[in-house]
C-alpha positions as CSV (number, residue, x, y, z in Angstrom):
1,X,-39.8,-15.7,0.0
2,X,-36.5,-13.9,0.0
3,X,-34.8,-12.7,-3.1
4,X,-31.1,-12.7,-3.5
5,X,-29.9,-9.9,-5.8
6,X,-27.4,-10.9,-8.4
7,X,-24.3,-8.7,-8.7
8,X,-24.3,-6.7,-11.9
9,X,-21.9,-8.0,-14.6
10,X,-18.4,-6.5,-14.6
11,X,-18.9,-4.8,-17.9
12,X,-21.9,-2.9,-16.5
13,X,-19.8,-1.9,-13.4
14,X,-16.9,-0.7,-15.6
15,X,-19.3,1.4,-17.8
16,X,-21.0,2.9,-14.7
17,X,-17.6,3.8,-13.2
18,X,-16.5,5.4,-16.5
19,X,-19.7,7.5,-16.6
20,X,-19.3,8.6,-13.0
21,X,-15.6,9.6,-13.6
22,X,-16.6,11.7,-16.6
23,X,-19.4,13.4,-14.8
24,X,-17.4,14.3,-11.7
25,X,-16.2,17.9,-11.7
26,X,-12.5,18.3,-12.4
27,X,-10.3,19.4,-9.5
28,X,-9.1,22.9,-10.2
29,X,-5.6,23.2,-11.6
30,X,-3.2,25.5,-10.1
31,X,-2.7,28.6,-12.3
32,X,0.3,28.2,-14.5
33,X,3.2,30.5,-14.6
34,X,3.5,32.9,-17.5
35,X,6.4,32.0,-19.8
36,X,8.1,35.2,-20.8
37,X,11.0,35.6,-23.1
38,X,12.5,38.5,-25.1
39,X,10.1,37.7,-28.0
40,X,7.0,36.2,-26.4
41,X,4.8,36.0,-23.3
42,X,2.5,32.9,-23.1
43,X,-0.1,32.2,-20.5
44,X,-3.2,30.2,-20.2
45,X,-6.6,31.1,-18.8
46,X,-8.7,28.9,-16.5
47,X,-7.0,25.5,-17.2
48,X,-9.5,23.7,-14.9
49,X,-12.2,24.4,-17.5
50,X,-10.2,23.0,-20.4
51,X,-11.8,20.3,-22.5
52,X,-8.8,18.0,-22.0
53,X,-9.4,15.4,-19.3
54,X,-6.3,14.6,-17.2
55,X,-5.6,12.3,-14.3
56,X,-4.4,15.2,-12.1
57,X,-4.1,19.0,-12.1
58,X,-0.3,18.6,-11.9
59,X,-0.2,16.6,-15.1
60,X,-2.2,19.4,-16.8
61,X,0.1,22.1,-15.5
62,X,3.2,20.1,-16.8
63,X,2.0,19.8,-20.4
64,X,0.6,23.3,-20.5
65,X,3.9,24.7,-19.2
66,X,5.7,22.7,-21.9
67,X,3.3,24.0,-24.6
68,X,3.8,27.6,-23.4
69,X,7.6,27.2,-23.5
70,X,7.3,25.8,-27.0
71,X,5.3,28.7,-28.3
72,X,7.8,31.2,-26.8
73,X,10.7,29.3,-28.3
74,X,9.2,29.1,-31.8
75,X,8.1,32.8,-31.7
76,X,11.8,33.7,-31.0
77,X,12.7,32.0,-34.2
78,X,10.0,33.7,-36.2
79,X,9.8,37.3,-35.0
80,X,12.2,40.1,-36.0
81,X,14.1,41.8,-33.1
82,X,11.9,44.2,-31.2
83,X,8.6,42.5,-31.9
84,X,6.8,40.6,-29.2
85,X,4.0,38.0,-29.3
86,X,1.5,37.9,-26.4
87,X,-0.5,34.6,-26.3
88,X,-3.2,33.4,-24.0
89,X,-4.2,29.8,-24.4
90,X,-7.9,29.4,-23.6
91,X,-8.6,25.7,-24.3
92,X,-6.8,22.6,-25.3
93,X,-8.0,19.1,-26.3
94,X,-5.0,17.0,-26.9
95,X,-5.0,14.4,-29.7
96,X,-6.4,11.1,-28.6
97,X,-8.3,10.3,-25.5
98,X,-7.6,8.5,-22.2
99,X,-10.0,5.6,-21.7
100,X,-10.1,5.1,-17.9
101,X,-12.6,2.2,-18.2
102,X,-9.9,0.0,-19.9
103,X,-8.5,-2.7,-17.6
104,X,-5.0,-2.5,-15.9
105,X,-2.4,-0.2,-17.4
106,X,-4.4,0.5,-20.5
107,X,-6.4,3.0,-18.4
108,X,-3.3,5.3,-18.6
109,X,-2.9,5.0,-22.4
110,X,-3.9,7.8,-24.7
111,X,-5.7,6.2,-27.7
112,X,-5.2,8.4,-30.8
113,X,-7.7,8.0,-33.7
114,X,-8.8,10.1,-36.7
115,X,-11.9,11.0,-34.7
116,X,-9.8,12.6,-31.8
117,X,-7.8,15.4,-33.4
118,X,-5.8,18.0,-31.4
119,X,-7.5,21.4,-30.7
120,X,-6.0,24.5,-29.3
121,X,-7.9,27.8,-28.8
122,X,-5.9,31.0,-28.2
123,X,-5.9,34.7,-28.5
124,X,-2.8,36.7,-29.4
125,X,-1.3,40.1,-30.0
126,X,1.8,40.9,-32.1
127,X,3.3,44.1,-30.7
128,X,6.1,46.2,-32.3
129,X,9.1,47.5,-30.5
130,X,7.3,50.8,-30.0
131,X,4.3,49.1,-28.4
132,X,1.9,49.3,-31.4
133,X,-0.4,46.3,-32.0
134,X,0.6,45.0,-35.4
135,X,-1.8,42.0,-35.5
136,X,-4.3,40.5,-33.0
137,X,-7.0,37.9,-32.9
138,X,-8.4,34.7,-31.7
139,X,-7.7,31.4,-33.3
140,X,-9.2,27.9,-33.1
141,X,-6.4,25.6,-34.2
142,X,-7.6,22.3,-35.7
143,X,-6.2,19.7,-37.9
144,X,-8.5,16.9,-38.9
145,X,-5.8,15.3,-41.0
146,X,-3.2,15.2,-38.2
147,X,-2.5,11.5,-38.6
148,X,-1.6,11.8,-42.2
149,X,1.0,14.6,-41.7
150,X,4.7,14.1,-41.1
151,X,5.7,13.8,-37.5
152,X,8.2,16.6,-36.9
153,X,8.3,15.9,-33.1
154,X,8.6,12.1,-33.3
155,X,8.4,10.5,-29.8
156,X,7.1,13.7,-28.1
157,X,3.8,13.2,-26.3
158,X,2.8,16.7,-27.5
159,X,3.8,16.2,-31.1
160,X,0.4,16.8,-32.6
161,X,-0.2,19.9,-30.6
162,X,3.3,21.3,-31.4
163,X,2.5,20.7,-35.1
164,X,-0.7,22.8,-34.7
165,X,1.4,25.6,-33.1
166,X,4.0,25.5,-35.9
167,X,1.3,25.7,-38.6
168,X,-0.4,28.6,-36.8
169,X,2.8,30.6,-36.4
170,X,3.7,30.1,-40.1
171,X,0.2,31.2,-41.1
172,X,-0.1,34.3,-38.9
173,X,3.6,35.3,-38.5
174,X,5.4,33.8,-41.5
175,X,8.3,31.4,-41.8
176,X,11.1,31.2,-39.2
177,X,13.7,33.9,-39.7
178,X,16.4,32.4,-37.5
């Protein structure tokens, strides 16, 4: 007696594919360039190990570079002349999640829910014009109420992450001076 195996249902195949994709090691991202301005130097360490799951290393590099430029730009508005902020971004989990098991174009959509807040881990040093360290530390930026806050960067795919950066700079460095 021969047995014919029935193919597994599509839902089971989709779930199995999603599990395999999440378990696969991420391709290493190319190291990002350090963004350096008169008031800030921003870099990131080992982006391939970041919590955020991207479709490609190039995509990760693009939004990390944008975040780095944003930190440098905001620091320039906050710091007095002569002071410099040195920041190393050590991990990022953007708000929302990609759900690659969804059918069609929905697999490229980032689903943002209360349970998927943005997270940024970083270390920093604030240095005086004479080179003295004025302040330093590591921060784990979190905002579990991110969906209830005003959207200052409406239409920006990194709006929630930029709001985290703004709140951190206000807390550690004070309000913008320019």
